[in-house]
N, C-alpha and C positions, 0 to 999 in steps of 0.2 A: 711292067706296066709297075707307073707312077701309083703308092699308095695317099689315096685322099682321104684324109682328119680334119675332126676340128678341134681348136683346141677353146681350154675353160680356163680363164685369169682367176687363181685365188688371192689375187692382191688382196688384202686387206681392206684396203682407199677405192677400191673397184665397186661402184654401185647402180652401173650398169647393167640390162638386163642382156646378157648370152645365150645366142640361140644355142638348144642341144640337136634339136632334132624339127626336120624339115618333110614330110611326105604326103601326099594327095585320096583322101579319103571320099566317094560320094562325089564326084569329080570339085571336089574343094579342097584350093592347095591351102595348109596351113604349115605356122609355125608354133615349137616351145620354145621359149625361154625361160633362161635359171636368172632366179638373183639371190645373191650369194652371200653371205656373211660370216668372215673367219680371221683365223688367227693365229701370229707368230706363235709358236713354244719356248717361250722366254728368251729371246733376242735371236730362237735359229732359225737363219732364213734359209734352214731343209726343208722344211719341215712346215705344213702347214695346217689348221683345226677347222671343220665346218661346224658351225655353234648353231645355222639356219639357210635352209634352202629353198625355196617355194617359184612356182612357176609361174608363166600364163601362157595361154593358145592366142595367139592374133593368128584368123581367118584371111585370106587375103583374097581371094576368087572363087565364087560358089555357093550354089541356090542354101549349102544345110552348113550352120557353123559346127562344128565341132568341137568337145569337151573333152575336160578327163576329170572320170570319175573317182581315181587313187590311181597316188604314185608311192610306191616301191624301194628304198636300196638296200641292196642285199650284196654284203660285204665281204671279201675275200679274203680279208681278213687286215691287222694295221699296215699299212702303208705299204698297200698291196692293190688298189682298189677295189673296183664291187661292177655292178650292175645296178641300174636305173629299171625297173618297168612298169610303163604306163599303163591303163586302163582307160581307154577311150569309150567315146559314145556320141554320136549325132545330138542336136541339143531338138527332140524334138518328141512330142510323145512323153515332155516328164511327167507327167501332171498320172499317164496311164499306167505307166510303167515303176514310178519313183525311182528317176533318173533322176541321177542327183551329180551327174555332170556339169562340170564349169569351166569359165576360162581365165579367171583370174585368181589367187591369191589361194592355188594350190603345196600345203607343204606335201613334202619329201618326207615322209616315212621312215624312221634305223636311220639319219645319216648323220643327224646330229650328235656331236662331239669325234667322227671320223675321222682320221688321222690321214694326210695322204704325204707325200713327195714331188718334186718334180719329176717326171716319164710315166706317172701313175696313171692309169686308163681307165675312164669309166663308161660302159658301154650302157647305153640306150635302147629296152626290147618293149615295140608298143604289139598291145594284143588291141584289140575290138570289143565290143559287148554291140549283139541286135538293136537294132529302132523298137522293135514291137518286144522283144523279150530278154527273160534275163540272160539265159544260156544261149549259147548256138544251134542245139541238142535237140529243141522245140522253137526255134523260132519263125515268126508269125511273117511269110512272106509280103502280105498287103492291111492295111489298116486304114482307116477313113482315109484312104486317099494318096497313101503316106505307100507308095517299095521301097522294098529293103534294098537297093541291087547290092550293097556288098555279101548279101547273103545269101538270094538269090535271082537266078535269069529266068529270063518271060520272054517270049514270043506270043503275039496276041491273048489266048486261054492257055495256051501250054506254061508250067511254069514249072523251073527245077529248081532244088534246092541245092548246097553244098555241104559235103560229109566232111567231117574233120580225119584227116590223117596225118599221127604224129610223123613228123622228121625233127632230126636234130640237125642244127646250123651253127657251122662257124662265123665267129669274127673275128678278124683281124687272125686267125690261125688258133684263137681261144673257145674248142665249143662247147656247147651253152647248153643247159638241158634240154629234151624234147619240148620242141614245141610243136601247136598245133597250126597243123595248114591246110587251108577250105580246097577243096576240090570238090566241081560238080559232078553231081550224079548220068555220069551220061558219058558214053561210049569217044566222046568227041576228047574230052581229056579239057580242056576249054579251064586258067585256070583264071580263078577270078580276083580282082582287082585287090580286093581287101590283102591279098600278101603280100602283094608287093612291098620292100623298104619299110620295112616294118623295124630295122638295128640303123644305128648309129652308133658312131667310137671318140670319145671324147680325151683327147690328150693335154696333160695334169700339166701349168705354168704359170711363172710368175714373176716378172720383171727385177732385178736388184740382185 
């Protein structure tokens, strides 16, 4: 099977937004783009240092917009790459739940000053918060006529929640730390849509 990855250009003159993650939640297809500022290290074309990385979310299709509450980078060490962890949430009920998710000017924490070489990888791991509460354990299914379909399932008056089950997942042969994977409280064992496509892998490059 051919390996499919996305590249990330760290050329200091690159000013365009670069795709780092695409997925679908609540029936909405969206993309996350990175705006990167970087610099050469004393004329050394083999290394680049990121001075800032901000994100923007573009919601293409669907009824609910998705935004990012928090973006944090965890390094494997200088010139070794790392992982960007995204905490996302639907942009609804903001006033009720202190929802701070937004779609623009999202600063990635802890990546400023990070050193990269060509061929390093940055992984992206996406988490999702419920619409009506701060955590999945006590998430509310329905509030003000809005049903949280990523954390609950319903047929008429029958509503079932999803339980958190730990699962370790490999990304490109490199195991991540255990993640929360949601599955419904039913014998049917149907997997809810929020767990699909929570990862991306980025190959670091520049030209010259």
